[in-house]
C-alpha positions as CSV (number, residue, x, y, z in Angstrom):
1,M,-22.8,-8.8,1.4
2,T,-22.8,-10.8,-1.8
3,A,-23.0,-14.5,-1.2
4,R,-20.1,-16.6,-2.5
5,P,-20.3,-20.3,-3.2
6,P,-18.0,-22.5,-1.1
7,L,-14.5,-23.0,-2.7
8,N,-14.5,-26.8,-2.5
9,D,-11.2,-27.0,-4.4
10,W,-9.4,-24.4,-2.2
11,T,-7.7,-24.7,1.2
12,P,-5.2,-22.3,2.9
13,S,-2.5,-24.7,1.8
14,S,-3.6,-25.5,-1.8
15,W,-1.1,-23.0,-3.0
16,T,1.7,-25.5,-2.2
17,Q,0.6,-27.5,-5.2
18,R,1.4,-24.6,-7.5
19,P,4.7,-23.0,-8.7
20,A,5.7,-20.6,-5.9
21,V,8.2,-17.9,-6.8
22,Q,9.9,-15.3,-4.6
23,Q,10.0,-17.7,-1.6
24,P,13.1,-18.0,0.6
25,A,14.9,-21.3,0.9
26,Y,15.2,-22.2,4.6
27,R,18.0,-24.5,5.6
28,D,16.1,-26.1,8.5
29,P,12.5,-27.2,7.6
30,A,11.8,-28.3,11.1
31,A,12.6,-24.9,12.5
32,L,10.3,-23.3,9.9
33,A,7.5,-25.7,10.8
34,R,7.8,-24.9,14.5
35,V,7.7,-21.1,13.9
36,L,4.7,-21.4,11.5
37,S,2.9,-23.6,14.1
38,D,3.5,-20.9,16.7
39,L,2.2,-18.2,14.3
40,A,-1.0,-20.1,13.6
41,Q,-1.8,-20.1,17.4
42,L,-1.2,-16.4,18.0
43,P,-4.1,-13.9,17.9
44,P,-4.8,-12.3,14.6
45,I,-3.5,-8.8,13.8
46,V,-6.7,-7.6,12.3
47,V,-10.3,-8.9,12.5
48,S,-12.9,-9.8,9.9
49,W,-15.3,-6.9,10.5
50,E,-12.6,-4.4,9.9
51,I,-11.9,-6.2,6.6
52,E,-15.6,-6.1,5.7
53,S,-15.7,-2.4,6.6
54,L,-12.8,-1.7,4.2
55,K,-14.5,-3.7,1.5
56,R,-17.7,-1.6,1.8
57,H,-15.6,1.6,1.6
58,I,-13.8,0.3,-1.5
59,A,-17.2,-0.6,-3.1
60,D,-18.2,3.1,-2.4
61,A,-15.0,4.2,-4.1
62,Q,-15.8,2.0,-7.1
63,Q,-19.0,4.1,-7.4
64,G,-17.1,7.4,-7.1
65,R,-18.3,8.1,-3.5
66,R,-14.8,7.8,-1.9
67,F,-11.2,8.0,-2.8
68,L,-8.4,5.7,-1.7
69,L,-5.0,7.0,-0.5
70,Q,-2.5,4.2,0.0
71,G,1.0,5.0,1.1
72,G,4.0,4.2,3.2
73,D,7.5,2.7,3.1
74,C,8.7,0.6,0.2
75,A,9.8,-1.9,2.9
76,E,9.4,-1.5,6.6
77,T,12.3,-2.4,8.9
78,F,12.2,-3.8,12.4
79,A,14.4,-0.9,13.6
80,E,11.7,1.6,12.6
81,C,9.1,0.0,14.8
82,E,9.2,2.9,17.3
83,S,6.6,5.4,18.3
84,G,8.1,8.5,16.6
85,A,8.5,6.9,13.2
86,I,5.0,5.4,13.3
87,A,3.4,8.7,14.3
88,R,5.3,10.6,11.5
89,K,3.9,8.1,8.9
90,L,0.4,8.7,10.2
91,K,0.9,12.5,10.2
92,I,1.9,12.6,6.5
93,L,-1.0,10.4,5.5
94,L,-3.4,12.5,7.6
95,Q,-2.1,15.7,6.0
96,M,-2.4,14.3,2.5
97,S,-5.9,13.0,3.2
98,L,-7.0,16.4,4.5
99,I,-5.8,18.0,1.3
100,L,-7.6,15.4,-0.8
101,L,-10.8,15.7,1.3
102,H,-10.8,19.4,0.7
103,G,-10.1,19.1,-3.0
104,L,-12.2,16.1,-3.9
105,K,-15.1,16.9,-1.6
106,Q,-15.5,13.2,-0.7
107,P,-14.3,10.9,2.1
108,V,-10.8,9.5,1.8
109,I,-10.0,5.8,2.6
110,R,-6.6,5.8,4.4
111,V,-4.6,2.7,3.8
112,G,-1.0,2.5,5.1
113,R,1.8,0.3,3.7
114,F,2.6,-0.6,7.3
115,A,2.2,-3.2,10.0
116,G,3.5,-6.0,7.8
117,Q,5.4,-4.7,4.8
118,Y,8.5,-6.6,5.8
119,A,9.1,-8.8,2.8
120,K,10.2,-7.7,-0.7
121,P,10.4,-9.4,-4.0
122,R,13.8,-9.5,-5.7
123,S,14.9,-9.6,-9.3
124,A,17.5,-12.3,-8.5
125,D,17.8,-15.0,-5.8
126,T,21.5,-14.1,-5.1
127,E,23.7,-11.0,-4.9
128,S,27.4,-11.0,-5.7
129,R,30.0,-8.6,-4.3
130,D,33.8,-8.8,-4.8
131,G,33.6,-12.4,-5.9
132,V,31.3,-13.4,-3.0
133,T,27.7,-14.6,-3.8
134,L,25.1,-14.7,-1.1
135,P,21.2,-14.9,-0.9
136,S,19.5,-11.6,-1.8
137,Y,18.1,-9.5,1.0
138,R,14.4,-10.2,1.0
139,G,13.3,-7.9,3.7
140,D,13.5,-8.1,7.5
141,L,10.9,-10.8,7.6
142,V,13.4,-13.2,5.9
143,N,17.0,-12.1,6.4
144,K,19.2,-9.1,7.2
145,P,20.6,-6.5,4.9
146,G,24.3,-6.8,5.9
147,F,26.4,-8.7,3.5
148,S,27.6,-11.7,5.4
149,V,26.8,-15.4,5.4
150,V,25.0,-15.2,8.8
151,E,23.0,-12.1,8.0
152,R,21.8,-13.3,4.6
153,E,20.8,-16.8,5.8
154,P,16.9,-16.9,5.8
155,D,15.9,-17.2,9.5
156,P,12.4,-18.5,10.3
157,D,12.5,-16.8,13.7
158,L,12.3,-13.5,11.9
159,L,8.7,-14.4,11.0
160,L,7.8,-14.2,14.6
161,R,9.7,-10.9,15.0
162,G,7.7,-9.6,12.0
163,Y,4.4,-10.6,13.4
164,E,5.2,-9.0,16.8
165,R,6.3,-5.7,15.2
166,A,3.3,-5.6,12.8
167,A,1.0,-6.2,15.9
168,L,2.8,-3.5,17.9
169,T,2.6,-1.0,15.0
170,L,-1.1,-1.5,14.4
171,N,-1.8,-1.5,18.1
172,F,-0.1,1.9,18.4
173,V,-2.0,3.2,15.3
174,R,-5.3,2.2,16.7
175,A,-4.5,3.8,20.1
176,L,-3.6,7.1,18.4
177,V,-6.8,7.0,16.3
178,D,-9.0,6.1,19.3
179,G,-7.3,8.8,21.3
180,G,-8.3,11.5,18.8
181,F,-5.1,11.7,16.8
182,A,-7.0,11.6,13.5
183,D,-9.6,14.2,14.7
184,L,-10.1,16.8,12.0
185,H,-10.9,19.3,14.7
186,H,-7.3,19.0,15.9
187,P,-5.0,18.9,12.9
188,E,-2.3,20.6,15.0
189,Y,-1.6,17.1,16.3
190,W,-0.2,16.2,12.8
191,D,2.5,18.9,12.6
192,L,5.9,17.6,11.4
193,G,8.4,19.9,13.1
194,F,10.6,20.3,10.0
195,M,7.5,21.2,7.9
196,R,7.8,24.9,9.0
197,H,10.5,25.3,6.4
198,S,8.3,23.9,3.6
199,P,7.2,26.2,0.7
200,W,3.8,24.5,1.1
201,R,3.4,25.5,4.7
202,D,1.3,28.6,4.2
203,Q,-1.0,27.0,1.6
204,Y,-1.5,24.0,3.8
205,Q,-2.3,26.1,6.9
206,R,-4.9,28.1,5.0
207,L,-6.5,24.8,3.9
208,V,-6.5,23.6,7.5
209,D,-8.1,26.8,8.8
210,S,-10.8,26.6,6.1
211,I,-11.8,23.1,7.0
212,S,-11.7,23.9,10.7
213,D,-14.0,26.9,10.2
214,S,-16.4,24.9,8.1
215,L,-16.6,22.1,10.7
216,H,-17.2,24.6,13.5
217,F,-19.9,26.4,11.5
218,F,-21.7,23.2,10.6
219,E,-21.6,21.8,14.1
220,A,-22.8,25.1,15.6
221,M,-25.7,25.2,13.2
222,S,-26.7,21.5,13.5
223,G,-25.9,21.1,17.2
224,S,-24.1,17.8,16.5
225,Q,-20.6,16.7,15.6
226,V,-19.6,15.3,12.2
227,H,-18.8,11.7,13.0
228,E,-16.2,11.0,10.3
229,A,-14.4,14.2,11.3
230,S,-13.6,12.9,14.8
231,R,-12.5,9.3,14.2
232,A,-11.4,8.2,10.8
233,P,-10.2,4.6,10.6
234,F,-6.8,3.6,9.2
235,Y,-6.3,0.3,7.4
236,A,-3.1,-1.7,6.9
237,S,-1.8,-3.3,3.7
238,H,1.2,-5.3,2.6
239,E,2.2,-7.5,-0.3
240,A,1.1,-11.1,0.3
241,L,4.5,-12.4,-0.7
242,H,5.7,-14.9,1.9
243,L,3.0,-17.4,1.5
244,S,3.8,-19.6,4.5
245,Y,3.6,-16.5,6.7
246,E,0.3,-15.5,5.1
247,Q,-1.1,-19.0,5.5
248,A,-0.3,-19.1,9.2
249,Q,-2.6,-16.1,9.8
250,T,-5.4,-17.4,7.6
251,R,-8.5,-18.2,9.7
252,H,-12.0,-19.5,8.9
253,I,-14.6,-17.2,10.5
254,E,-17.7,-19.3,11.2
255,R,-20.2,-16.4,11.3
256,Q,-19.1,-15.2,7.9
257,Q,-18.5,-18.7,6.5
258,R,-15.3,-17.3,4.9
259,W,-11.6,-17.6,5.1
260,Y,-9.7,-14.4,5.9
261,N,-6.1,-13.4,5.9
262,L,-6.0,-11.8,9.4
263,S,-2.4,-10.5,9.1
264,T,-3.6,-7.4,7.2
265,H,-6.8,-5.7,5.8
266,L,-5.7,-5.3,2.2
267,P,-3.1,-7.8,0.8
268,W,-1.9,-7.3,-2.7
269,I,-0.3,-9.4,-5.5
270,G,2.8,-8.0,-7.2
271,M,3.6,-8.2,-10.9
272,R,6.3,-10.8,-10.2
273,T,3.8,-13.1,-8.5
274,A,0.6,-12.6,-10.6
275,D,0.9,-15.8,-12.7
276,L,-2.6,-17.2,-13.2
277,S,-1.3,-20.7,-12.6
278,G,1.0,-19.7,-9.7
279,A,0.9,-20.1,-6.0
280,H,0.1,-16.5,-5.0
281,V,-3.0,-16.2,-7.2
282,E,-4.1,-19.6,-5.9
283,Y,-3.7,-18.5,-2.3
284,C,-5.4,-15.1,-2.8
285,R,-8.4,-16.4,-4.6
286,G,-9.7,-18.2,-1.5
287,I,-9.5,-15.4,1.1
288,A,-12.3,-12.9,1.6
289,N,-10.2,-9.8,2.0
290,P,-10.3,-7.1,-0.7
291,L,-7.3,-7.7,-3.0
292,G,-4.9,-5.4,-4.7
293,V,-3.3,-6.4,-8.0
294,K,-0.3,-4.5,-9.3
295,I,-0.4,-4.1,-13.1
296,G,2.7,-3.3,-15.1
297,P,3.3,-2.8,-18.9
298,E,3.8,-6.6,-19.4
299,M,0.2,-7.3,-18.3
300,T,-1.9,-8.4,-21.3
301,G,-5.6,-7.9,-21.6
302,D,-6.3,-11.6,-21.5
303,W,-4.0,-12.0,-18.5
304,L,-5.9,-9.2,-16.7
305,Q,-9.3,-10.6,-17.5
306,G,-8.1,-14.0,-16.3
307,L,-7.1,-12.5,-12.9
308,C,-10.4,-10.8,-12.6
309,R,-12.3,-14.0,-13.2
310,V,-10.1,-16.1,-10.9
311,L,-9.9,-13.6,-8.0
312,N,-13.5,-12.3,-8.2
313,P,-15.7,-14.8,-10.0
314,Q,-18.9,-13.5,-8.4
315,S,-18.2,-9.8,-9.3
316,E,-18.3,-8.9,-5.6
317,P,-18.3,-5.1,-5.0
318,G,-15.3,-3.9,-3.1
319,R,-13.2,-7.0,-3.9
320,L,-10.7,-5.9,-6.5
321,V,-8.3,-3.0,-6.5
322,L,-6.2,-2.7,-9.7
323,I,-3.1,-0.7,-9.1
324,H,-1.4,0.3,-12.4
325,R,2.3,1.1,-12.4
326,L,3.2,1.8,-16.0
327,G,5.7,4.6,-16.0
328,A,5.4,8.1,-17.4
329,G,6.8,7.1,-20.8
330,K,4.5,4.1,-21.2
331,I,1.2,4.9,-19.6
332,A,-0.4,6.6,-22.6
333,G,0.3,3.6,-24.8
334,Q,-0.7,0.9,-22.2
335,L,-3.5,2.1,-20.0
336,P,-6.3,2.5,-22.6
337,R,-6.0,-1.2,-23.6
338,L,-6.1,-2.3,-19.9
339,I,-9.2,-0.2,-19.3
340,D,-10.9,-1.7,-22.4
341,A,-10.0,-5.2,-21.2
342,V,-11.5,-4.6,-17.8
343,G,-14.6,-3.2,-19.4
344,T,-15.3,-6.6,-20.9
345,G,-17.0,-8.6,-18.2
346,C,-14.6,-8.1,-15.3
347,G,-17.1,-6.8,-12.8
348,P,-16.5,-3.8,-10.5
349,V,-12.9,-2.7,-9.9
350,L,-11.2,0.2,-8.2
351,W,-8.6,1.7,-10.4
352,V,-5.6,3.1,-8.5
353,C,-2.5,4.8,-9.9
354,D,1.0,3.9,-8.5
355,P,3.2,6.5,-10.3
356,M,6.3,5.3,-8.3
357,H,7.5,1.9,-9.5
358,G,7.4,2.5,-13.3
359,N,9.6,5.6,-12.8
360,T,12.6,4.2,-11.0
361,E,16.0,4.9,-12.4
362,T,19.6,4.7,-11.4
363,T,22.0,7.7,-11.5
364,A,25.4,7.6,-13.0
365,G,26.7,7.1,-9.5
366,G,24.6,4.0,-9.0
367,V,21.9,5.4,-6.8
368,K,18.3,4.4,-7.3
369,T,16.0,7.4,-7.5
370,R,12.7,8.7,-9.0
371,R,12.1,12.0,-10.6
372,F,9.2,14.0,-9.2
373,D,8.3,15.4,-12.6
374,N,7.9,11.9,-14.0
375,I,5.7,10.9,-11.0
376,V,3.5,13.9,-11.6
377,A,3.3,13.3,-15.3
378,E,2.2,9.7,-14.9
379,L,-0.4,10.7,-12.3
380,E,-1.9,13.5,-14.4
381,T,-1.9,11.3,-17.5
382,A,-3.8,8.6,-15.6
383,F,-6.5,11.0,-14.6
384,R,-6.9,12.2,-18.1
385,I,-7.0,8.7,-19.7
386,H,-9.5,7.3,-17.3
387,R,-11.8,10.3,-17.9
388,E,-11.4,10.1,-21.7
389,H,-12.3,6.3,-21.6
390,G,-15.3,6.6,-19.4
391,S,-13.5,5.1,-16.5
392,R,-12.6,6.6,-13.1
393,L,-9.3,6.8,-11.2
394,G,-10.4,6.2,-7.7
395,G,-7.2,6.2,-5.7
396,V,-3.4,6.7,-5.6
397,H,-0.6,4.5,-4.2
398,F,2.7,6.2,-3.1
399,E,5.9,5.0,-1.5
400,L,6.5,7.8,1.0
401,T,7.8,8.7,4.4
402,G,7.1,11.3,7.0
403,E,10.9,11.8,7.3
404,D,13.0,14.6,5.8
405,V,14.8,12.3,3.4
406,T,16.4,13.1,0.0
407,E,15.7,10.0,-2.2
408,C,13.6,11.4,-5.1
409,I,14.8,14.2,-7.4
410,G,12.7,17.3,-7.9
411,G,9.7,18.8,-6.1
412,A,9.2,22.4,-4.9
413,R,12.8,22.6,-3.5
414,G,14.3,21.3,-6.7
415,L,16.4,18.4,-5.2
416,E,19.1,17.4,-7.6
417,E,21.3,14.3,-7.9
418,R,24.0,15.8,-5.7
419,D,21.4,16.2,-2.9
420,L,20.6,12.5,-2.7
421,S,23.5,11.7,-0.4
422,R,22.4,14.2,2.2
423,A,19.6,12.0,3.7
424,Y,19.2,8.8,1.6
425,R,18.0,6.2,4.1
426,S,15.9,3.6,2.1
427,Q,17.4,0.1,1.9
428,V,15.3,-0.8,-1.1
429,D,13.4,1.8,-3.2
430,P,13.4,5.6,-3.0
431,R,10.5,7.3,-1.3
432,L,8.9,10.7,-1.5
433,N,9.7,12.9,1.5
434,Y,7.0,14.7,3.4
435,E,7.3,17.8,1.3
436,Q,7.0,16.0,-2.1
437,A,4.1,13.9,-0.8
438,L,2.2,17.1,0.2
439,E,2.9,18.7,-3.1
440,L,1.5,15.6,-4.9
441,A,-1.7,15.8,-2.7
442,M,-2.0,19.5,-3.6
443,R,-1.7,18.7,-7.3
444,I,-4.4,16.0,-7.1
445,A,-6.7,18.4,-5.3
446,A,-6.1,21.1,-7.9
447,H,-6.7,18.6,-10.7
448,A,-10.1,17.7,-9.2
449,R,-11.1,21.3,-8.9
450,A,-10.2,21.9,-12.5
451,A,-11.9,18.8,-13.9
């Protein structure tokens, strides 16, 4: 582990001296203080050695020895903290990672956008309907989606509900993994009932059979099991948006002599909160977790270099994950300059493509959606540009669900605008359904074989 000098000018609360955007305005500061005090006394959701393990895996991915798959809901809801929904999220990530493992011929780091993705940034602090203006819905960690004064009032007690549901979610994930749910010897555990109708069903089954036969052959010849095939870890991630919540779960680990955010393994900074002089960058620079940074078309080379210097001054391997989200129409003009900027003294980074956020659009009927063809186009362009510029795309980041939803247009079944109303369930951004997610994994695997 690379030694880091003590951050004498940083504390878990030093962010409060910087401009803090995207923070809810609570009416009762005393009630907020009481909740935060309670949170600070509760057990952590993750532990430091899991975080360090993930950092080592990311360092491997930076060297081209692993590939990162990050995926899950745009915003989790408290209502979806139930066993079936959690298991389906795991199943689609497991199915995708199996396809990637087969196509890329290297281990896959599985990171879920779950167990804490309850807060969302908003483009405006308020929302108006029929002459009534109320605070924007900022996710279940802050307020409720219904449009009434009571529902939209930021409620500090929701921070405790978010902590509890994040802990319950990750506890169930760990129990499933420890119980053999992620065992490559038994991919039948991962079957999604409605997948039997998918046009990808037969191809996926052939791939599963091929991996199963290879495992059995190797283990029969060697007389021992493949360790990573029987128990692959899952890691949790969420946007480090609500800084008071993040601070409450930030602990100093004596044996490591570091501060860790123990609410998640991989926190990330969004484009709206990536100001070099802002509170979010100030908070994140002092924690030892690996950090994700979302990069949009507005990111300049100097800005990106500044973030690298502030967030990883010692060029620590495994520390920085740069997640570009540029859009199919802009990536060719934007990504090369960003790669060049990082190549100038920024230290090791893991490049990840998020082909979702830059491709959001609104239909004539006012429904937010994304076109599958644009998602694929951005992803394929990212692979090509990284290769042409001597860089490496080491991961992907998707908003997806294991549910049979209709929120994104296109894919193998050719979903159209008129299909969106059949099963549109997201309260924030549109997600890939299980079938579209599998198709993307198949395309990535095919791209790797052709490269």
